[in-house]
Structure formats: C-alpha cells, structure tokens
C-alpha positions in Angstrom: 137.7 64.2 36.8 138.4 67.9 35.7 135.4 68.0 33.2 133.1 66.5 36.1 134.6 69.4 38.4 133.7 72.1 35.4 130.1 70.7 34.7 129.4 70.7 38.7 130.9 74.3 39.3 128.7 75.6 36.5 125.7 73.5 37.7 123.9 76.4 39.2 123.6 78.4 36.0 122.6 75.0 34.3 119.7 74.1 36.7 118.3 77.7 35.8 118.9 76.8 32.1 117.3 73.4 32.4 114.2 75.0 34.2 114.0 77.6 31.3 114.4 74.6 28.7 111.4 72.7 30.2 109.4 75.9 29.9 110.3 76.1 26.3 109.5 72.5 25.6 106.3 72.7 27.2 105.7 75.9 25.3 106.3 74.5 21.7 110.2 74.8 21.7 112.9 72.4 20.9 116.1 71.1 22.4 119.2 69.3 21.2 122.8 68.8 22.6 125.4 70.4 20.5 129.1 69.8 21.5 128.3 69.3 25.0 125.9 72.2 25.7 122.0 72.0 25.4 120.7 74.3 23.0 117.1 75.3 23.2 115.0 77.0 20.6 111.4 78.6 20.4 108.7 78.4 23.0 108.0 81.1 25.7 111.4 81.8 26.6 112.3 82.8 22.8 109.4 85.3 23.0 110.7 86.7 26.1 114.3 87.1 24.4 112.6 88.8 21.7 110.8 91.3 24.0 114.1 91.9 25.6 115.5 92.9 28.6 115.6 96.6 30.4 119.6 96.6 30.0 119.8 95.1 26.5 116.6 95.1 24.5 116.0 91.9 22.4 118.9 89.2 22.3 119.1 86.4 20.1 120.6 83.9 22.7 121.1 83.9 26.5 123.5 81.3 28.1 122.9 79.6 31.6 125.7 77.2 32.5 125.5 74.6 29.8 122.2 75.6 28.4 121.9 78.1 25.6 118.5 79.4 25.0 117.8 81.2 21.8 115.1 82.7 19.7 115.2 80.0 16.9 117.5 77.5 15.6 119.2 79.8 13.2 119.7 82.3 16.2 121.6 79.7 17.8 123.6 78.7 14.6 124.5 82.4 14.2 125.4 83.2 18.0 127.3 79.7 18.8 130.8 81.0 19.1 129.7 84.1 21.4 127.6 82.0 23.4 130.3 79.2 24.0 132.4 82.0 25.2 129.5 82.4 27.9 129.5 78.8 28.6 133.4 79.1 29.1 132.7 82.1 31.5 130.1 79.8 33.3 132.9 77.1 33.6 135.4 79.6 35.1 133.1 81.6 37.5 130.2 78.9 38.2 127.2 80.0 39.9 129.0 83.2 40.7 128.4 84.2 37.2 124.5 84.6 37.9 125.6 87.5 40.1 128.8 88.6 38.7 127.4 89.3 35.2 124.5 91.6 36.4 127.0 93.3 38.7 129.5 94.0 36.0 126.4 95.8 34.2 125.5 97.7 36.8 129.1 98.8 37.5 129.7 99.9 33.9 126.2 101.7 33.9 127.2 103.7 37.0 130.3 104.9 35.2 128.2 106.2 32.4 128.6 103.3 30.0 126.3 100.7 28.3 125.4 98.1 30.8 125.2 95.5 28.2 127.5 96.3 25.1 130.3 97.4 27.9 129.7 94.7 30.1 133.5 93.1 30.5 131.7 89.5 30.0 130.0 90.8 26.7 133.2 92.3 25.6 135.4 89.3 26.0 132.6 87.1 24.3 132.9 89.4 21.4 136.6 89.2 21.2 136.7 85.5 21.4 133.7 85.6 18.6 135.7 87.6 16.3 138.8 85.1 16.8 136.6 82.3 16.2 137.5 80.6 19.4 135.3 77.6 20.1 
C-alpha cells in the first residue's frame, strides 16, 4: 500500500518522464526497467542533454519521477547512484519537485552561488552517491 502511494505521489514527474521516454523511443532511443525505474538512453532527449541547460550546461542524465533519461547506457550506469537519489527526492516531494528543484536553484543563484552545483537537491544527491546509498 505504501509503495502504491509513493508511486502515485511521484506520478506527475513520472508522467513527464514517460513523455520524454516516448520522444526518445520515437527518435532512436532505448528504454529498459532497472530496479523499478525506467531508464531511457539515446534519441532526441540525449542530444538535448548533451547541449545542456542554461543553469548547468551538459548533463549525463536527468530524473523525472521514476524515469531517468541519459545520454547513453554508459551514462546511465555511471550516474545510477546519483540519479536514484533524485528518484528518492521525487518519492519524498512528489510533483512539487518539478517546482522545488528550479526554485532552489534560483534561490542559491540569487545568493551568489552556482544554481546547479549548489542546489540543495544536487548536493544531497552527491552525498548519497559518495556513500553508495542505493
């Protein structure tokens, strides 16, 4: 019952992730479930990740609910611990995460820090990645 609630709570992010996954699949990408998370590699989204975002530049992967989109399967493997931390953040914050993450980046940028590196959600994910939390 709790797992169903967690999936439902994170569902707004997952829906967005599934839409990105469909775009990836339609443009030559691949998808496979890994430990309850849909991992998507390649296609148009991978090219966009490679170009990057204004606040971060290129990124190897991005998490949207229970979907992780990466540049490649190797990128997904290399970022798995970090991205699973973001999955847990979606499980905790639900659809609010879609707003909280960019707002946190804006907040730290307004204080003179890097909106990506110093984003509290990224800092927490890096800590969990270092300690090997799955």
